[in-house]
C-alpha positions in Angstrom: 18.7 -18.7 22.5 16.1 -17.9 19.9 16.8 -18.4 16.2 14.9 -15.2 15.3 14.4 -11.7 16.6 11.2 -9.7 16.1 12.9 -6.3 15.5 9.8 -4.2 15.0 6.1 -4.3 14.7 4.8 -1.4 12.5 1.2 -0.7 13.0 -0.9 2.5 13.8 -1.4 3.2 17.5 -5.1 3.9 16.9 -7.6 3.4 14.1 -11.3 4.2 13.7 -13.7 1.3 14.0 -14.1 -0.4 10.6 -10.8 1.0 9.3 -8.0 -1.1 7.9 -5.1 -1.9 10.1 -1.9 -2.6 8.1 0.8 -4.5 10.0 4.4 -5.1 9.1 6.8 -7.3 11.1 10.5 -7.0 10.7 12.2 -10.3 11.6 15.9 -11.1 11.7 17.7 -14.5 11.7 20.1 -14.5 14.7 21.5 -18.0 13.9 24.9 -18.6 12.4 23.3 -20.5 9.5 20.3 -20.0 7.2 16.9 -20.8 8.8 13.5 -21.4 7.3 11.4 -18.9 9.2 7.6 -18.7 9.6 5.6 -15.7 10.8 2.1 -15.8 12.2 0.1 -12.7 13.2 -3.0 -13.2 15.4 -5.6 -10.6 16.3 -6.3 -11.2 20.0 -6.5 -15.0 20.4 -8.2 -16.2 17.3 -8.2 -14.2 14.1 -5.1 -15.0 12.0 -4.2 -12.1 9.7 -0.6 -13.3 8.9 -1.0 -16.9 8.0 2.4 -18.7 8.3 4.2 -16.5 5.8 7.6 -18.1 5.3 11.1 -17.2 4.0 14.6 -18.6 4.1 16.8 -16.1 5.9 20.6 -16.1 5.7 22.5 -15.4 8.9 21.7 -11.9 10.2 19.3 -11.3 7.3 16.0 -9.5 8.0 12.7 -9.6 6.2 9.4 -7.8 6.5 6.2 -9.9 6.8 2.9 -8.1 6.4 -0.9 -8.5 6.8 -4.0 -6.5 7.6 -7.3 -6.7 9.3 -10.5 -4.7 9.8 -10.5 -2.7 13.1 -13.3 -3.9 15.5 -15.2 -1.6 17.8 -12.7 -2.1 20.7 -9.1 -2.0 21.5 -7.2 -5.0 20.2 -3.9 -6.8 20.8 -1.7 -7.8 17.9 0.2 -11.0 18.7 3.2 -12.0 16.5 4.8 -15.4 16.7 7.8 -16.9 14.8 8.6 -20.5 14.1 11.5 -22.3 12.6 11.7 -25.5 10.6 13.8 -28.2 12.2 15.9 -30.8 10.5 13.0 -33.2 10.8 10.7 -30.9 8.8 8.6 -29.9 11.8 7.8 -26.4 12.9 9.0 -25.2 16.3 7.9 -22.0 18.2 10.7 -19.5 18.5 9.8 -16.1 19.8 6.8 -13.7 20.1 5.9 -10.0 20.5 2.8 -7.9 20.7 1.4 -4.4 20.2 -1.9 -2.8 21.3 -4.0 -0.9 18.8 -6.7 1.4 20.2 -10.0 2.2 18.6 -11.0 5.8 18.0 -14.6 6.8 17.9 -16.9 8.5 15.4 -15.4 10.2 12.4 -11.9 10.8 13.8 -9.2 10.1 11.4 -5.7 8.6 11.7 -3.0 11.0 10.5 -0.4 9.6 8.1 2.6 11.1 6.5 4.0 10.6 3.0 6.9 11.6 0.8 6.9 11.4 -3.0 9.7 9.1 -4.3 8.7 9.1 -8.0 6.5 11.3 -10.2 5.7 12.1 -13.8 3.0 13.6 -16.0 2.9 10.3 -17.9 3.4 6.7 -17.1 6.7 6.7 -19.0 7.9 9.7 -17.0 6.9 7.9 -13.8 8.8 4.8 -14.7 11.9 6.9 -15.6 11.6 8.7 -12.3 11.2 5.4 -10.4 14.4 3.8 -11.9 16.7 2.6 -9.1 14.1 3.7 -6.5 13.0 1.4 -3.6 10.0 1.5 -1.4 9.3 -0.4 1.8 6.1 -1.3 3.5 3.0 0.9 3.2 3.0 3.2 0.1 0.5 4.6 -2.3 0.2 5.5 -5.9 -1.6 8.8 -6.5 -3.2 9.4 -9.9 -4.7 12.7 -11.0 -7.4 12.6 -13.6 -8.8 15.8 -15.2 -12.2 16.3 -16.7 -13.7 13.2 -15.1 -16.8 13.8 -12.9 -17.0 12.6 -9.2 -19.0 9.5 -10.0 -16.3 8.4 -12.5 -13.5 8.7 -9.9 -15.5 6.9 -7.2 -16.4 4.2 -9.7 -12.7 3.8 -10.6 -12.0 3.2 -6.9 -14.9 0.7 -6.8 -13.4 -1.2 -9.7 -10.0 -1.3 -8.2 -11.3 -2.6 -4.8 -13.4 -5.2 -6.7 -10.3 -6.4 -8.5 -8.2 -6.5 -5.3 -8.3 -10.4 -4.9 -7.2 -10.9 -8.5 -4.4 -8.3 -8.2 -3.2 -9.6 -4.9 -3.1 -13.2 -6.3 -0.3 -12.0 -8.5 1.6 -10.3 -5.7 0.4 -6.7 -6.1 -0.4 -6.2 -2.4 -3.3 -3.9 -2.9 -4.8 -2.7 0.5 -7.5 -0.3 -0.7 -8.4 2.4 -3.1 -10.3 5.7 -2.6 -11.1 8.8 -4.6 -11.0 12.4 -3.4 -11.9 15.0 -5.9 -9.9 14.4 -9.1 -7.4 12.1 -7.4 -7.3 8.3 -6.9 -5.3 7.0 -4.0 -4.1 3.4 -4.3 -2.8 2.2 -1.0 -0.5 -0.8 -1.1 2.1 -3.0 0.5 5.0 -4.3 -1.3 8.7 -5.3 -1.5 11.4 -2.7 -1.9 11.4 -3.5 -5.6 7.6 -3.1 -6.1 7.3 0.3 -7.9 7.5 -0.9 -11.5 5.4 -4.0 -11.2 2.7 -1.9 -9.5 2.7 0.6 -12.4 2.4 -2.3 -14.9 -0.5 -3.7 -12.9 -2.4 -0.4 -12.6 -1.8 0.6 -16.3 -4.2 -1.8 -18.1 -7.1 -1.1 -15.6 -6.9 2.7 -16.1 -6.5 2.4 -19.8 -9.6 0.1 -20.0 -11.6 2.5 -17.8 -10.6 5.4 -19.9 -11.6 3.6 -23.1 -15.0 2.6 -21.6 -15.7 6.2 -20.6 -14.6 7.5 -24.0 -17.4 5.3 -25.5 -20.0 7.4 -23.6 -18.4 10.7 -24.4 -16.5 11.2 -21.1 -12.8 12.2 -21.3 -10.6 11.1 -18.4 -7.1 12.7 -18.9 -4.5 11.2 -16.6 -2.1 14.1 -16.1 -0.1 13.3 -13.0 1.3 10.2 -11.4 3.1 9.9 -8.0 4.5 7.1 -5.9 4.6 8.0 -2.2 6.4 6.2 0.6 4.6 6.3 4.0 6.8 7.8 6.7 6.4 8.5 10.4 5.5 11.9 11.8 8.8 11.9 13.6 10.7 11.5 10.3 8.4 14.1 8.6 9.3 16.7 11.2 13.0 16.0 10.8 12.8 16.1 7.0 11.1 19.5 7.1 14.0 21.0 9.0 16.8 19.1 7.3 19.2 21.4 5.5 21.6 18.8 3.9 21.5 15.4 2.3 23.4 14.1 5.3 20.7 15.2 7.7 18.0 13.6 5.5 20.0 10.3 5.5 20.6 10.3 9.2 16.9 11.0 9.9 15.8 8.1 7.7 18.3 5.7 9.2 17.2 6.7 12.7 13.6 5.5 12.1 14.8 2.2 10.8 14.5 2.3 7.0 16.7 -0.2 5.1 19.7 1.4 3.3 18.2 1.3 -0.2 15.0 3.0 1.0 17.1 5.6 2.8 18.9 6.3 -0.5 15.5 6.7 -2.2 14.2 9.2 0.3 17.4 11.2 0.1 17.2 11.1 -3.7 13.6 12.3 -3.6 14.4 15.2 -1.4 17.4 16.2 -3.6 16.2 15.5 -7.1 12.4 16.0 -6.9 12.4 18.6 -4.1 9.9 16.4 -2.2 8.5 17.5 1.1 6.4 15.5 3.6 2.6 15.5 3.1 0.0 14.8 5.7 -3.1 12.7 4.9 -5.5 10.5 6.7 -6.2 7.8 4.1 -9.8 7.3 5.1 -12.5 6.2 2.8 -15.9 8.0 3.0 -17.9 4.7 2.8 -21.3 6.3 2.4 -20.3 8.4 -0.6 -18.1 5.6 -1.9 -21.0 3.1 -2.0 -23.5 5.6 -3.3 -21.3 6.6 -6.3 -20.1 3.0 -6.8 -23.6 1.8 -7.2 -24.5 4.5 -9.7 -21.2 4.9 -11.6 -20.2 1.3 -11.4 -23.5 0.3 -12.9 -23.0 2.8 -15.7 -19.4 1.7 -16.5 -20.1 -2.0 -16.3 -23.3 -1.6 -18.3 -21.4 0.3 -20.9 -18.6 -2.3 -21.0 -21.1 -4.9 -22.0 -23.5 -2.8 -24.2 -20.9 -0.8 -26.2 -19.6 -3.8 -28.2 -23.2 -4.9 -28.9 -24.1 -1.4 -30.2 -21.0 -1.3 -32.4 -21.8 -4.7 -33.9 -25.4 -3.7 -34.4 -24.3 -0.6 -36.3 -22.0 -2.6 -38.5 -24.7 -5.1 -39.3 -26.8 -2.2 -40.7 
């Protein structure tokens, strides 16, 4: 009998070539005692995108392991393997599972569904709204900035993506950032307790960006903040026709969300009046790179030149 059980592999059925494939694996300890479990995710037969992530799991405890990879120009097979650590300290293979992800051609987009679980006109309001809330797996932070031109928004996305390795090194779990109009979408993975740490990680970057822009006479007013949980289309349809909190709860349980996330979704529907939103989550790379080169150069240049100009003015 296997020590572990791969309960679910969560990944899109199809993704455009070059898109990001986010994968989550829910693993449970079937043993009567705690077990040191390792999870490995392999794309095909060679590319490892979940690299021996480990956790101690109590009996019947389940945990999500996650990773991502860039979609190649052909269909791929995701292979998931679990290992357990024996009394001798060695790792032993335990169980495995797989999932096929198909490639879609051209400019076709992959539809995703979201529900807002926390919101506010300021960071303080967002933090208050997020109190006792829990998110699970893919989610995003949506920031609305008024009065900022397109190149500023695209450059903000460029700065975030450039900072991804540093932010992920402290456990942020940043997947990617894109700008559409006056909104910035920050796609992330994280634990069920990730909302407040994410807010704290985002805050200094946006404040710094706003300060730099103010130095060249551009005002970026951040007027709206949202944290949105990714949900399935199946759940989105059920939530749209749900009439009671009980129906919302039953629908969220049916698709496999943990109890604390079910409570968060029910709270969002009741307290915030949230409704499911459809979105593709695709980055327009041509526009992104064009604006990043222009706007990023302006912002970074200003970042270095502004202190020099101030000091020069003082010296006079």
